[in-house]
C-alpha positions in Angstrom: -5.2 -26.7 12.1 -2.6 -25.5 14.6 -0.6 -23.8 11.9 -3.3 -21.8 10.1 -4.2 -20.1 13.5 -0.2 -19.3 13.8 -0.3 -17.5 10.5 -3.6 -15.4 11.1 -2.4 -13.6 13.6 -4.7 -10.2 14.0 -1.5 -8.1 12.6 -1.3 -10.4 9.4 -5.1 -9.8 9.2 -5.5 -6.4 9.7 -2.4 -6.0 7.3 -4.3 -8.2 4.8 -7.4 -5.7 5.3 -5.5 -2.5 4.5 -3.8 -3.6 1.6 -7.7 -5.1 0.3 -8.6 -1.6 0.9 -6.0 0.1 -0.9 -6.2 -2.4 -3.8 -9.8 -1.7 -4.2 -9.4 2.4 -3.9 -6.5 2.3 -6.5 -8.8 0.7 -9.4 -11.7 3.0 -8.4 -9.1 5.8 -9.3 -7.7 5.4 -13.2 -8.0 8.7 -14.3 -4.8 10.6 -15.5 -3.0 13.1 -13.1 -0.6 15.2 -13.1 2.6 14.8 -10.4 5.4 17.3 -9.9 8.7 16.5 -9.3 11.2 19.2 -8.3 12.4 19.1 -12.3 9.4 17.5 -13.7 5.8 16.7 -14.5 5.0 13.6 -15.5 1.0 12.3 -16.2 0.3 9.1 -14.8 -3.0 7.5 -13.9 -4.2 7.9 -10.1 -3.8 4.3 -9.5 -0.3 4.3 -10.3 0.3 7.3 -6.9 -2.0 5.4 -5.0 -0.6 2.1 -5.0 2.9 3.6 -5.6 2.1 4.8 -2.0 0.8 2.8 -0.4 4.1 0.6 -0.9 5.9 3.2 0.4 4.6 3.3 3.5 4.6 -0.4 4.1 8.4 -0.7 3.4 8.8 2.1 5.8 6.7 0.9 8.2 8.7 -2.5 7.5 12.2 -1.4 8.1 11.4 0.9 10.8 9.3 -1.2 12.9 10.9 -1.4 16.4 12.0 -4.9 17.5 10.3 -6.2 20.4 
């Protein structure tokens, strides 16, 4: 029981809720949209764009977090 309390910290619970919200929002937006890059334009489902931006945000937060 003590290991479960150590694993489910407030930080991990908030992160899990955020991931669930991003995935739920992404699955409710499946229509294709145009994404303009500097030299190209592609049509992809909004789902991929939302998940991609969420993943980039997660990775930035993970790699740039301060070490305390």
